[in-house]
HTML snippet that shows the backbone in 3Dmol.js (N, CA, C, O; Angstrom):
<script src="https://3Dmol.org/build/3Dmol-min.js"></script>
<div id="view" style="width:600px;height:400px;position:relative"></div>
<script>
const pdb = `
ATOM      1  N   MET A   1      -8.003 -20.750 -30.222  1.00  0.00           N
ATOM      2  CA  MET A   1      -8.151 -19.339 -29.949  1.00  0.00           C
ATOM      3  C   MET A   1      -8.511 -19.108 -28.481  1.00  0.00           C
ATOM      4  O   MET A   1      -7.990 -18.187 -27.851  1.00  0.00           O
ATOM      5  N   ARG A   2      -9.394 -19.934 -27.939  1.00  0.00           N
ATOM      6  CA  ARG A   2      -9.764 -19.800 -26.533  1.00  0.00           C
ATOM      7  C   ARG A   2      -8.559 -20.010 -25.631  1.00  0.00           C
ATOM      8  O   ARG A   2      -8.412 -19.348 -24.604  1.00  0.00           O
ATOM      9  N   ARG A   3      -7.712 -20.929 -26.025  1.00  0.00           N
ATOM     10  CA  ARG A   3      -6.523 -21.220 -25.235  1.00  0.00           C
ATOM     11  C   ARG A   3      -5.613 -19.987 -25.175  1.00  0.00           C
ATOM     12  O   ARG A   3      -5.026 -19.693 -24.134  1.00  0.00           O
ATOM     13  N   VAL A   4      -5.504 -19.280 -26.283  1.00  0.00           N
ATOM     14  CA  VAL A   4      -4.687 -18.063 -26.325  1.00  0.00           C
ATOM     15  C   VAL A   4      -5.265 -17.017 -25.382  1.00  0.00           C
ATOM     16  O   VAL A   4      -4.522 -16.382 -24.634  1.00  0.00           O
ATOM     17  N   PHE A   5      -6.564 -16.833 -25.408  1.00  0.00           N
ATOM     18  CA  PHE A   5      -7.199 -15.867 -24.508  1.00  0.00           C
ATOM     19  C   PHE A   5      -7.018 -16.260 -23.046  1.00  0.00           C
ATOM     20  O   PHE A   5      -6.771 -15.408 -22.193  1.00  0.00           O
ATOM     21  N   ALA A   6      -7.140 -17.552 -22.762  1.00  0.00           N
ATOM     22  CA  ALA A   6      -6.951 -18.032 -21.390  1.00  0.00           C
ATOM     23  C   ALA A   6      -5.530 -17.773 -20.927  1.00  0.00           C
ATOM     24  O   ALA A   6      -5.316 -17.368 -19.785  1.00  0.00           O
ATOM     25  N   MET A   7      -4.558 -18.000 -21.796  1.00  0.00           N
ATOM     26  CA  MET A   7      -3.161 -17.765 -21.437  1.00  0.00           C
ATOM     27  C   MET A   7      -2.899 -16.274 -21.224  1.00  0.00           C
ATOM     28  O   MET A   7      -2.167 -15.896 -20.309  1.00  0.00           O
ATOM     29  N   LEU A   8      -3.489 -15.438 -22.057  1.00  0.00           N
ATOM     30  CA  LEU A   8      -3.325 -13.993 -21.897  1.00  0.00           C
ATOM     31  C   LEU A   8      -3.950 -13.518 -20.587  1.00  0.00           C
ATOM     32  O   LEU A   8      -3.375 -12.677 -19.896  1.00  0.00           O
ATOM     33  N   ALA A   9      -5.117 -14.049 -20.243  1.00  0.00           N
ATOM     34  CA  ALA A   9      -5.764 -13.682 -18.984  1.00  0.00           C
ATOM     35  C   ALA A   9      -4.920 -14.122 -17.803  1.00  0.00           C
ATOM     36  O   ALA A   9      -4.787 -13.385 -16.826  1.00  0.00           O
ATOM     37  N   LEU A  10      -4.349 -15.318 -17.883  1.00  0.00           N
ATOM     38  CA  LEU A  10      -3.489 -15.814 -16.811  1.00  0.00           C
ATOM     39  C   LEU A  10      -2.249 -14.941 -16.676  1.00  0.00           C
ATOM     40  O   LEU A  10      -1.851 -14.591 -15.565  1.00  0.00           O
ATOM     41  N   ALA A  11      -1.642 -14.592 -17.796  1.00  0.00           N
ATOM     42  CA  ALA A  11      -0.449 -13.742 -17.766  1.00  0.00           C
ATOM     43  C   ALA A  11      -0.783 -12.375 -17.187  1.00  0.00           C
ATOM     44  O   ALA A  11       0.000 -11.823 -16.413  1.00  0.00           O
ATOM     45  N   ALA A  12      -1.925 -11.827 -17.550  1.00  0.00           N
ATOM     46  CA  ALA A  12      -2.334 -10.523 -17.009  1.00  0.00           C
ATOM     47  C   ALA A  12      -2.549 -10.626 -15.513  1.00  0.00           C
ATOM     48  O   ALA A  12      -2.174  -9.720 -14.767  1.00  0.00           O
ATOM     49  N   GLY A  13      -3.142 -11.710 -15.070  1.00  0.00           N
ATOM     50  CA  GLY A  13      -3.352 -11.921 -13.634  1.00  0.00           C
ATOM     51  C   GLY A  13      -2.041 -12.035 -12.889  1.00  0.00           C
ATOM     52  O   GLY A  13      -1.900 -11.475 -11.802  1.00  0.00           O
ATOM     53  N   LEU A  14      -1.083 -12.746 -13.447  1.00  0.00           N
ATOM     54  CA  LEU A  14       0.232 -12.871 -12.812  1.00  0.00           C
ATOM     55  C   LEU A  14       0.946 -11.532 -12.765  1.00  0.00           C
ATOM     56  O   LEU A  14       1.573 -11.199 -11.760  1.00  0.00           O
ATOM     57  N   ALA A  15       0.857 -10.766 -13.838  1.00  0.00           N
ATOM     58  CA  ALA A  15       1.494  -9.452 -13.864  1.00  0.00           C
ATOM     59  C   ALA A  15       0.861  -8.540 -12.817  1.00  0.00           C
ATOM     60  O   ALA A  15       1.552  -7.761 -12.161  1.00  0.00           O
ATOM     61  N   LEU A  16      -0.449  -8.642 -12.669  1.00  0.00           N
ATOM     62  CA  LEU A  16      -1.142  -7.825 -11.682  1.00  0.00           C
ATOM     63  C   LEU A  16      -0.698  -8.199 -10.278  1.00  0.00           C
ATOM     64  O   LEU A  16      -0.459  -7.322  -9.449  1.00  0.00           O
ATOM     65  N   ALA A  17      -0.587  -9.495 -10.005  1.00  0.00           N
ATOM     66  CA  ALA A  17      -0.157  -9.940  -8.684  1.00  0.00           C
ATOM     67  C   ALA A  17       1.257  -9.449  -8.399  1.00  0.00           C
ATOM     68  O   ALA A  17       1.538  -8.991  -7.291  1.00  0.00           O
ATOM     69  N   GLN A  18       2.140  -9.536  -9.370  1.00  0.00           N
ATOM     70  CA  GLN A  18       3.495  -9.042  -9.188  1.00  0.00           C
ATOM     71  C   GLN A  18       3.465  -7.536  -8.951  1.00  0.00           C
ATOM     72  O   GLN A  18       4.215  -7.015  -8.126  1.00  0.00           O
ATOM     73  N   SER A  19       2.612  -6.856  -9.663  1.00  0.00           N
ATOM     74  CA  SER A  19       2.499  -5.421  -9.511  1.00  0.00           C
ATOM     75  C   SER A  19       2.031  -5.069  -8.102  1.00  0.00           C
ATOM     76  O   SER A  19       2.574  -4.157  -7.480  1.00  0.00           O
ATOM     77  N   ASP A  20       1.031  -5.783  -7.598  1.00  0.00           N
ATOM     78  CA  ASP A  20       0.551  -5.541  -6.239  1.00  0.00           C
ATOM     79  C   ASP A  20       1.644  -5.836  -5.218  1.00  0.00           C
ATOM     80  O   ASP A  20       1.791  -5.109  -4.235  1.00  0.00           O
ATOM     81  N   ASP A  21       2.408  -6.899  -5.448  1.00  0.00           N
ATOM     82  CA  ASP A  21       3.520  -7.215  -4.547  1.00  0.00           C
ATOM     83  C   ASP A  21       4.553  -6.098  -4.548  1.00  0.00           C
ATOM     84  O   ASP A  21       5.067  -5.710  -3.499  1.00  0.00           O
ATOM     85  N   HIS A  22       4.847  -5.591  -5.728  1.00  0.00           N
ATOM     86  CA  HIS A  22       5.820  -4.493  -5.836  1.00  0.00           C
ATOM     87  C   HIS A  22       5.296  -3.248  -5.121  1.00  0.00           C
ATOM     88  O   HIS A  22       6.036  -2.592  -4.388  1.00  0.00           O
ATOM     89  N   ILE A  23       4.027  -2.927  -5.334  1.00  0.00           N
ATOM     90  CA  ILE A  23       3.417  -1.775  -4.663  1.00  0.00           C
ATOM     91  C   ILE A  23       3.480  -1.965  -3.154  1.00  0.00           C
ATOM     92  O   ILE A  23       3.843  -1.042  -2.425  1.00  0.00           O
ATOM     93  N   TYR A  24       3.131  -3.149  -2.687  1.00  0.00           N
ATOM     94  CA  TYR A  24       3.169  -3.449  -1.256  1.00  0.00           C
ATOM     95  C   TYR A  24       4.573  -3.186  -0.690  1.00  0.00           C
ATOM     96  O   TYR A  24       4.733  -2.508   0.325  1.00  0.00           O
ATOM     97  N   ASP A  25       5.567  -3.730  -1.361  1.00  0.00           N
ATOM     98  CA  ASP A  25       6.949  -3.562  -0.890  1.00  0.00           C
ATOM     99  C   ASP A  25       7.356  -2.094  -0.837  1.00  0.00           C
ATOM    100  O   ASP A  25       7.964  -1.646   0.135  1.00  0.00           O
ATOM    101  N   ARG A  26       7.020  -1.352  -1.882  1.00  0.00           N
ATOM    102  CA  ARG A  26       7.405   0.066  -1.949  1.00  0.00           C
ATOM    103  C   ARG A  26       6.676   0.892  -0.884  1.00  0.00           C
ATOM    104  O   ARG A  26       7.289   1.751  -0.250  1.00  0.00           O
ATOM    105  N   VAL A  27       5.389   0.646  -0.680  1.00  0.00           N
ATOM    106  CA  VAL A  27       4.628   1.380   0.334  1.00  0.00           C
ATOM    107  C   VAL A  27       5.192   1.079   1.713  1.00  0.00           C
ATOM    108  O   VAL A  27       5.428   1.993   2.503  1.00  0.00           O
ATOM    109  N   ARG A  28       5.408  -0.204   2.008  1.00  0.00           N
ATOM    110  CA  ARG A  28       5.963  -0.587   3.315  1.00  0.00           C
ATOM    111  C   ARG A  28       7.313   0.095   3.557  1.00  0.00           C
ATOM    112  O   ARG A  28       7.577   0.594   4.650  1.00  0.00           O
ATOM    113  N   MET A  29       8.151   0.111   2.538  1.00  0.00           N
ATOM    114  CA  MET A  29       9.472   0.713   2.669  1.00  0.00           C
ATOM    115  C   MET A  29       9.364   2.217   2.952  1.00  0.00           C
ATOM    116  O   MET A  29      10.043   2.740   3.835  1.00  0.00           O
ATOM    117  N   ARG A  30       8.518   2.889   2.206  1.00  0.00           N
ATOM    118  CA  ARG A  30       8.367   4.338   2.413  1.00  0.00           C
ATOM    119  C   ARG A  30       7.832   4.663   3.803  1.00  0.00           C
ATOM    120  O   ARG A  30       8.301   5.600   4.449  1.00  0.00           O
ATOM    121  N   LEU A  31       6.856   3.892   4.259  1.00  0.00           N
ATOM    122  CA  LEU A  31       6.280   4.138   5.580  1.00  0.00           C
ATOM    123  C   LEU A  31       7.300   3.877   6.680  1.00  0.00           C
ATOM    124  O   LEU A  31       7.391   4.639   7.643  1.00  0.00           O
ATOM    125  N   ALA A  32       8.064   2.802   6.536  1.00  0.00           N
ATOM    126  CA  ALA A  32       9.048   2.435   7.556  1.00  0.00           C
ATOM    127  C   ALA A  32      10.213   3.422   7.602  1.00  0.00           C
ATOM    128  O   ALA A  32      10.760   3.683   8.673  1.00  0.00           O
ATOM    129  N   GLU A  33      10.591   3.965   6.461  1.00  0.00           N
ATOM    130  CA  GLU A  33      11.745   4.861   6.389  1.00  0.00           C
ATOM    131  C   GLU A  33      11.437   6.280   6.844  1.00  0.00           C
ATOM    132  O   GLU A  33      12.354   7.029   7.181  1.00  0.00           O
ATOM    133  N   ASP A  34      10.190   6.656   6.859  1.00  0.00           N
ATOM    134  CA  ASP A  34       9.843   8.036   7.200  1.00  0.00           C
ATOM    135  C   ASP A  34       9.778   8.208   8.720  1.00  0.00           C
ATOM    136  O   ASP A  34       8.972   7.550   9.377  1.00  0.00           O
ATOM    137  N   PRO A  35      10.617   9.084   9.288  1.00  0.00           N
ATOM    138  CA  PRO A  35      10.644   9.240  10.745  1.00  0.00           C
ATOM    139  C   PRO A  35       9.352   9.816  11.328  1.00  0.00           C
ATOM    140  O   PRO A  35       9.012   9.525  12.475  1.00  0.00           O
ATOM    141  N   ALA A  36       8.645  10.613  10.569  1.00  0.00           N
ATOM    142  CA  ALA A  36       7.388  11.194  11.071  1.00  0.00           C
ATOM    143  C   ALA A  36       6.303  10.127  11.183  1.00  0.00           C
ATOM    144  O   ALA A  36       5.472  10.172  12.091  1.00  0.00           O
ATOM    145  N   VAL A  37       6.312   9.175  10.265  1.00  0.00           N
ATOM    146  CA  VAL A  37       5.295   8.124  10.243  1.00  0.00           C
ATOM    147  C   VAL A  37       5.701   6.959  11.134  1.00  0.00           C
ATOM    148  O   VAL A  37       4.872   6.387  11.843  1.00  0.00           O
ATOM    149  N   ASN A  38       6.986   6.613  11.091  1.00  0.00           N
ATOM    150  CA  ASN A  38       7.480   5.468  11.866  1.00  0.00           C
ATOM    151  C   ASN A  38       6.586   4.257  11.628  1.00  0.00           C
ATOM    152  O   ASN A  38       6.083   3.643  12.569  1.00  0.00           O
ATOM    153  N   GLY A  39       6.395   3.921  10.342  1.00  0.00           N
ATOM    154  CA  GLY A  39       5.365   2.978   9.939  1.00  0.00           C
ATOM    155  C   GLY A  39       5.739   1.526   9.853  1.00  0.00           C
ATOM    156  O   GLY A  39       5.082   0.775   9.132  1.00  0.00           O
ATOM    157  N   GLY A  40       6.769   1.089  10.559  1.00  0.00           N
ATOM    158  CA  GLY A  40       7.164  -0.305  10.487  1.00  0.00           C
ATOM    159  C   GLY A  40       6.087  -1.274  10.936  1.00  0.00           C
ATOM    160  O   GLY A  40       6.034  -2.401  10.445  1.00  0.00           O
ATOM    161  N   ALA A  41       5.224  -0.862  11.859  1.00  0.00           N
ATOM    162  CA  ALA A  41       4.196  -1.758  12.394  1.00  0.00           C
ATOM    163  C   ALA A  41       2.833  -1.571  11.723  1.00  0.00           C
ATOM    164  O   ALA A  41       1.868  -2.237  12.097  1.00  0.00           O
ATOM    165  N   LEU A  42       2.743  -0.687  10.752  1.00  0.00           N
ATOM    166  CA  LEU A  42       1.459  -0.457  10.087  1.00  0.00           C
ATOM    167  C   LEU A  42       1.141  -1.606   9.139  1.00  0.00           C
ATOM    168  O   LEU A  42       2.039  -2.236   8.580  1.00  0.00           O
ATOM    169  N   GLN A  43      -0.142  -1.864   8.970  1.00  0.00           N
ATOM    170  CA  GLN A  43      -0.598  -2.911   8.057  1.00  0.00           C
ATOM    171  C   GLN A  43      -0.903  -2.286   6.706  1.00  0.00           C
ATOM    172  O   GLN A  43      -1.538  -1.235   6.618  1.00  0.00           O
ATOM    173  N   VAL A  44      -0.445  -2.945   5.664  1.00  0.00           N
ATOM    174  CA  VAL A  44      -0.669  -2.479   4.296  1.00  0.00           C
ATOM    175  C   VAL A  44      -1.294  -3.618   3.512  1.00  0.00           C
ATOM    176  O   VAL A  44      -0.812  -4.750   3.544  1.00  0.00           O
ATOM    177  N   GLU A  45      -2.373  -3.304   2.807  1.00  0.00           N
ATOM    178  CA  GLU A  45      -3.023  -4.285   1.942  1.00  0.00           C
ATOM    179  C   GLU A  45      -3.124  -3.662   0.558  1.00  0.00           C
ATOM    180  O   GLU A  45      -3.466  -2.487   0.424  1.00  0.00           O
ATOM    181  N   VAL A  46      -2.824  -4.452  -0.475  1.00  0.00           N
ATOM    182  CA  VAL A  46      -2.900  -3.951  -1.847  1.00  0.00           C
ATOM    183  C   VAL A  46      -3.700  -4.940  -2.676  1.00  0.00           C
ATOM    184  O   VAL A  46      -3.421  -6.139  -2.679  1.00  0.00           O
ATOM    185  N   LYS A  47      -4.692  -4.424  -3.374  1.00  0.00           N
ATOM    186  CA  LYS A  47      -5.491  -5.262  -4.272  1.00  0.00           C
ATOM    187  C   LYS A  47      -5.802  -4.463  -5.526  1.00  0.00           C
ATOM    188  O   LYS A  47      -6.499  -3.450  -5.475  1.00  0.00           O
ATOM    189  N   ASN A  48      -5.282  -4.924  -6.637  1.00  0.00           N
ATOM    190  CA  ASN A  48      -5.475  -4.254  -7.930  1.00  0.00           C
ATOM    191  C   ASN A  48      -5.052  -2.788  -7.885  1.00  0.00           C
ATOM    192  O   ASN A  48      -5.696  -1.930  -8.489  1.00  0.00           O
ATOM    193  N   GLY A  49      -3.968  -2.507  -7.168  1.00  0.00           N
ATOM    194  CA  GLY A  49      -3.449  -1.151  -7.086  1.00  0.00           C
ATOM    195  C   GLY A  49      -4.111  -0.280  -6.036  1.00  0.00           C
ATOM    196  O   GLY A  49      -3.692   0.858  -5.825  1.00  0.00           O
ATOM    197  N   ALA A  50      -5.139  -0.797  -5.372  1.00  0.00           N
ATOM    198  CA  ALA A  50      -5.820  -0.057  -4.315  1.00  0.00           C
ATOM    199  C   ALA A  50      -5.166  -0.411  -2.975  1.00  0.00           C
ATOM    200  O   ALA A  50      -5.137  -1.578  -2.584  1.00  0.00           O
ATOM    201  N   VAL A  51      -4.646   0.592  -2.281  1.00  0.00           N
ATOM    202  CA  VAL A  51      -3.924   0.391  -1.030  1.00  0.00           C
ATOM    203  C   VAL A  51      -4.830   0.736   0.148  1.00  0.00           C
ATOM    204  O   VAL A  51      -5.532   1.747   0.129  1.00  0.00           O
ATOM    205  N   THR A  52      -4.804  -0.119   1.178  1.00  0.00           N
ATOM    206  CA  THR A  52      -5.491   0.160   2.435  1.00  0.00           C
ATOM    207  C   THR A  52      -4.452   0.184   3.537  1.00  0.00           C
ATOM    208  O   THR A  52      -3.653  -0.743   3.670  1.00  0.00           O
ATOM    209  N   LEU A  53      -4.464   1.251   4.330  1.00  0.00           N
ATOM    210  CA  LEU A  53      -3.545   1.405   5.456  1.00  0.00           C
ATOM    211  C   LEU A  53      -4.322   1.216   6.752  1.00  0.00           C
ATOM    212  O   LEU A  53      -5.397   1.788   6.929  1.00  0.00           O
ATOM    213  N   ARG A  54      -3.765   0.400   7.667  1.00  0.00           N
ATOM    214  CA  ARG A  54      -4.398   0.174   8.966  1.00  0.00           C
ATOM    215  C   ARG A  54      -3.330   0.210  10.050  1.00  0.00           C
ATOM    216  O   ARG A  54      -2.155  -0.062   9.801  1.00  0.00           O
ATOM    217  N   GLY A  55      -3.764   0.551  11.254  1.00  0.00           N
ATOM    218  CA  GLY A  55      -2.867   0.572  12.396  1.00  0.00           C
ATOM    219  C   GLY A  55      -3.000   1.877  13.152  1.00  0.00           C
ATOM    220  O   GLY A  55      -3.955   2.628  12.956  1.00  0.00           O
ATOM    221  N   ASN A  56      -2.034   2.139  14.018  1.00  0.00           N
ATOM    222  CA  ASN A  56      -2.058   3.344  14.847  1.00  0.00           C
ATOM    223  C   ASN A  56      -0.833   4.202  14.587  1.00  0.00           C
ATOM    224  O   ASN A  56       0.279   3.699  14.424  1.00  0.00           O
ATOM    225  N   VAL A  57      -1.059   5.505  14.553  1.00  0.00           N
ATOM    226  CA  VAL A  57       0.022   6.489  14.429  1.00  0.00           C
ATOM    227  C   VAL A  57      -0.108   7.492  15.566  1.00  0.00           C
ATOM    228  O   VAL A  57      -1.174   7.627  16.167  1.00  0.00           O
ATOM    229  N   LYS A  58       0.985   8.194  15.858  1.00  0.00           N
ATOM    230  CA  LYS A  58       1.021   9.091  17.016  1.00  0.00           C
ATOM    231  C   LYS A  58       0.140  10.327  16.895  1.00  0.00           C
ATOM    232  O   LYS A  58      -0.387  10.814  17.895  1.00  0.00           O
ATOM    233  N   ASN A  59      -0.025  10.845  15.660  1.00  0.00           N
ATOM    234  CA  ASN A  59      -0.776  12.090  15.496  1.00  0.00           C
ATOM    235  C   ASN A  59      -1.369  12.198  14.095  1.00  0.00           C
ATOM    236  O   ASN A  59      -1.084  11.382  13.219  1.00  0.00           O
ATOM    237  N   GLU A  60      -2.190  13.206  13.906  1.00  0.00           N
ATOM    238  CA  GLU A  60      -2.865  13.416  12.624  1.00  0.00           C
ATOM    239  C   GLU A  60      -1.866  13.703  11.516  1.00  0.00           C
ATOM    240  O   GLU A  60      -2.073  13.298  10.372  1.00  0.00           O
ATOM    241  N   LYS A  61      -0.793  14.392  11.842  1.00  0.00           N
ATOM    242  CA  LYS A  61       0.238  14.698  10.840  1.00  0.00           C
ATOM    243  C   LYS A  61       0.823  13.401  10.273  1.00  0.00           C
ATOM    244  O   LYS A  61       1.003  13.284   9.061  1.00  0.00           O
ATOM    245  N   ALA A  62       1.118  12.431  11.137  1.00  0.00           N
ATOM    246  CA  ALA A  62       1.653  11.143  10.692  1.00  0.00           C
ATOM    247  C   ALA A  62       0.621  10.391   9.859  1.00  0.00           C
ATOM    248  O   ALA A  62       0.972   9.724   8.886  1.00  0.00           O
ATOM    249  N   ARG A  63      -0.638  10.495  10.237  1.00  0.00           N
ATOM    250  CA  ARG A  63      -1.719   9.835   9.491  1.00  0.00           C
ATOM    251  C   ARG A  63      -1.790  10.377   8.066  1.00  0.00           C
ATOM    252  O   ARG A  63      -1.875   9.614   7.104  1.00  0.00           O
ATOM    253  N   GLU A  64      -1.754  11.694   7.944  1.00  0.00           N
ATOM    254  CA  GLU A  64      -1.817  12.338   6.631  1.00  0.00           C
ATOM    255  C   GLU A  64      -0.569  12.045   5.803  1.00  0.00           C
ATOM    256  O   GLU A  64      -0.659  11.816   4.597  1.00  0.00           O
ATOM    257  N   LYS A  65       0.589  12.053   6.451  1.00  0.00           N
ATOM    258  CA  LYS A  65       1.850  11.801   5.752  1.00  0.00           C
ATOM    259  C   LYS A  65       1.887  10.376   5.211  1.00  0.00           C
ATOM    260  O   LYS A  65       2.358  10.158   4.095  1.00  0.00           O
ATOM    261  N   ALA A  66       1.402   9.410   5.973  1.00  0.00           N
ATOM    262  CA  ALA A  66       1.379   8.021   5.519  1.00  0.00           C
ATOM    263  C   ALA A  66       0.546   7.883   4.245  1.00  0.00           C
ATOM    264  O   ALA A  66       0.943   7.195   3.305  1.00  0.00           O
ATOM    265  N   GLU A  67      -0.589   8.530   4.225  1.00  0.00           N
ATOM    266  CA  GLU A  67      -1.448   8.479   3.038  1.00  0.00           C
ATOM    267  C   GLU A  67      -0.749   9.114   1.849  1.00  0.00           C
ATOM    268  O   GLU A  67      -0.779   8.573   0.744  1.00  0.00           O
ATOM    269  N   LYS A  68      -0.126  10.249   2.069  1.00  0.00           N
ATOM    270  CA  LYS A  68       0.578  10.957   0.999  1.00  0.00           C
ATOM    271  C   LYS A  68       1.725  10.101   0.443  1.00  0.00           C
ATOM    272  O   LYS A  68       1.917  10.033  -0.771  1.00  0.00           O
ATOM    273  N   LEU A  69       2.477   9.457   1.327  1.00  0.00           N
ATOM    274  CA  LEU A  69       3.580   8.604   0.890  1.00  0.00           C
ATOM    275  C   LEU A  69       3.074   7.434   0.048  1.00  0.00           C
ATOM    276  O   LEU A  69       3.667   7.096  -0.976  1.00  0.00           O
ATOM    277  N   ALA A  70       1.981   6.821   0.484  1.00  0.00           N
ATOM    278  CA  ALA A  70       1.420   5.687  -0.259  1.00  0.00           C
ATOM    279  C   ALA A  70       0.941   6.133  -1.641  1.00  0.00           C
ATOM    280  O   ALA A  70       1.145   5.418  -2.622  1.00  0.00           O
ATOM    281  N   LYS A  71       0.320   7.284  -1.727  1.00  0.00           N
ATOM    282  CA  LYS A  71      -0.197   7.774  -3.006  1.00  0.00           C
ATOM    283  C   LYS A  71       0.917   8.045  -4.010  1.00  0.00           C
ATOM    284  O   LYS A  71       0.679   7.998  -5.217  1.00  0.00           O
ATOM    285  N   LYS A  72       2.118   8.327  -3.538  1.00  0.00           N
ATOM    286  CA  LYS A  72       3.238   8.645  -4.427  1.00  0.00           C
ATOM    287  C   LYS A  72       3.897   7.414  -5.050  1.00  0.00           C
ATOM    288  O   LYS A  72       4.713   7.543  -5.963  1.00  0.00           O
ATOM    289  N   VAL A  73       3.550   6.230  -4.563  1.00  0.00           N
ATOM    290  CA  VAL A  73       4.147   5.007  -5.098  1.00  0.00           C
ATOM    291  C   VAL A  73       3.563   4.716  -6.482  1.00  0.00           C
ATOM    292  O   VAL A  73       2.349   4.733  -6.681  1.00  0.00           O
ATOM    293  N   LYS A  74       4.453   4.453  -7.419  1.00  0.00           N
ATOM    294  CA  LYS A  74       4.033   4.168  -8.789  1.00  0.00           C
ATOM    295  C   LYS A  74       3.125   2.938  -8.813  1.00  0.00           C
ATOM    296  O   LYS A  74       3.449   1.904  -8.230  1.00  0.00           O
ATOM    297  N   GLY A  75       1.995   3.064  -9.490  1.00  0.00           N
ATOM    298  CA  GLY A  75       1.046   1.967  -9.622  1.00  0.00           C
ATOM    299  C   GLY A  75      -0.122   2.037  -8.658  1.00  0.00           C
ATOM    300  O   GLY A  75      -1.107   1.318  -8.821  1.00  0.00           O
ATOM    301  N   VAL A  76      -0.021   2.904  -7.647  1.00  0.00           N
ATOM    302  CA  VAL A  76      -1.119   3.042  -6.685  1.00  0.00           C
ATOM    303  C   VAL A  76      -2.261   3.792  -7.362  1.00  0.00           C
ATOM    304  O   VAL A  76      -2.074   4.885  -7.895  1.00  0.00           O
ATOM    305  N   LYS A  77      -3.444   3.189  -7.332  1.00  0.00           N
ATOM    306  CA  LYS A  77      -4.623   3.805  -7.942  1.00  0.00           C
ATOM    307  C   LYS A  77      -5.455   4.565  -6.923  1.00  0.00           C
ATOM    308  O   LYS A  77      -6.071   5.580  -7.249  1.00  0.00           O
ATOM    309  N   SER A  78      -5.473   4.071  -5.682  1.00  0.00           N
ATOM    310  CA  SER A  78      -6.237   4.735  -4.623  1.00  0.00           C
ATOM    311  C   SER A  78      -5.670   4.323  -3.277  1.00  0.00           C
ATOM    312  O   SER A  78      -4.992   3.302  -3.160  1.00  0.00           O
ATOM    313  N   VAL A  79      -5.956   5.135  -2.256  1.00  0.00           N
ATOM    314  CA  VAL A  79      -5.522   4.827  -0.894  1.00  0.00           C
ATOM    315  C   VAL A  79      -6.704   5.000   0.038  1.00  0.00           C
ATOM    316  O   VAL A  79      -7.341   6.053   0.058  1.00  0.00           O
ATOM    317  N   THR A  80      -6.996   3.966   0.808  1.00  0.00           N
ATOM    318  CA  THR A  80      -7.994   4.033   1.867  1.00  0.00           C
ATOM    319  C   THR A  80      -7.222   4.111   3.178  1.00  0.00           C
ATOM    320  O   THR A  80      -6.499   3.186   3.549  1.00  0.00           O
ATOM    321  N   ASN A  81      -7.388   5.217   3.862  1.00  0.00           N
ATOM    322  CA  ASN A  81      -6.632   5.460   5.083  1.00  0.00           C
ATOM    323  C   ASN A  81      -7.507   5.132   6.294  1.00  0.00           C
ATOM    324  O   ASN A  81      -8.386   5.909   6.667  1.00  0.00           O
ATOM    325  N   GLU A  82      -7.252   3.968   6.904  1.00  0.00           N
ATOM    326  CA  GLU A  82      -7.971   3.557   8.098  1.00  0.00           C
ATOM    327  C   GLU A  82      -7.091   3.670   9.339  1.00  0.00           C
ATOM    328  O   GLU A  82      -7.359   3.040  10.362  1.00  0.00           O
ATOM    329  N   LEU A  83      -6.034   4.483   9.236  1.00  0.00           N
ATOM    330  CA  LEU A  83      -5.127   4.670  10.367  1.00  0.00           C
ATOM    331  C   LEU A  83      -5.837   5.434  11.476  1.00  0.00           C
ATOM    332  O   LEU A  83      -6.620   6.348  11.219  1.00  0.00           O
ATOM    333  N   LYS A  84      -5.551   5.046  12.704  1.00  0.00           N
ATOM    334  CA  LYS A  84      -6.142   5.700  13.870  1.00  0.00           C
ATOM    335  C   LYS A  84      -5.048   6.441  14.632  1.00  0.00           C
ATOM    336  O   LYS A  84      -3.916   5.971  14.748  1.00  0.00           O
ATOM    337  N   VAL A  85      -5.415   7.607  15.144  1.00  0.00           N
ATOM    338  CA  VAL A  85      -4.468   8.401  15.931  1.00  0.00           C
ATOM    339  C   VAL A  85      -4.495   7.910  17.376  1.00  0.00           C
ATOM    340  O   VAL A  85      -5.544   7.871  18.021  1.00  0.00           O
ATOM    341  N   ASP A  86      -3.309   7.536  17.867  1.00  0.00           N
ATOM    342  CA  ASP A  86      -3.134   7.072  19.239  1.00  0.00           C
ATOM    343  C   ASP A  86      -1.813   7.646  19.731  1.00  0.00           C
ATOM    344  O   ASP A  86      -0.753   7.186  19.307  1.00  0.00           O
ATOM    345  N   PRO A  87      -1.849   8.645  20.619  1.00  0.00           N
ATOM    346  CA  PRO A  87      -0.616   9.270  21.094  1.00  0.00           C
ATOM    347  C   PRO A  87       0.365   8.284  21.716  1.00  0.00           C
ATOM    348  O   PRO A  87       1.547   8.601  21.845  1.00  0.00           O
ATOM    349  N   ASN A  88      -0.094   7.099  22.105  1.00  0.00           N
ATOM    350  CA  ASN A  88       0.775   6.094  22.703  1.00  0.00           C
ATOM    351  C   ASN A  88       1.362   5.131  21.672  1.00  0.00           C
ATOM    352  O   ASN A  88       2.097   4.211  22.031  1.00  0.00           O
ATOM    353  N   ALA A  89       1.041   5.337  20.390  1.00  0.00           N
ATOM    354  CA  ALA A  89       1.540   4.450  19.334  1.00  0.00           C
ATOM    355  C   ALA A  89       3.063   4.573  19.228  1.00  0.00           C
ATOM    356  O   ALA A  89       3.636   5.636  19.468  1.00  0.00           O
ATOM    357  N   HIS A  90       3.692   3.473  18.869  1.00  0.00           N
ATOM    358  CA  HIS A  90       5.160   3.461  18.739  1.00  0.00           C
ATOM    359  C   HIS A  90       5.565   3.496  17.317  1.00  0.00           C
ATOM    360  O   HIS A  90       6.759   3.491  17.015  1.00  0.00           O
TER     361      HIS A  90
END
`;
const viewer = $3Dmol.createViewer("view");
viewer.addModel(pdb, "pdb");
viewer.setStyle({}, {cartoon: {color: "spectrum"}});
viewer.zoomTo();
viewer.render();
</script>
């Protein structure tokens, strides 16, 4: 019985990791594709569905849009927006 529980826990952990990978890919894609955000160089971290955004964006509008885009990705539970506004950001 313990072996069954251990296998179920392992399977749940693997599914979670795949889910985080999928979320990461989708968030990165949305940020990179959006011309207002121009997020190809932004850092994205995902852990248990919680997304953290880091890097520099040109203005507050891009900062807010990046957060909104990340929140719309299926499976995202929360978004921590640590993006900084830098008018010289590319």
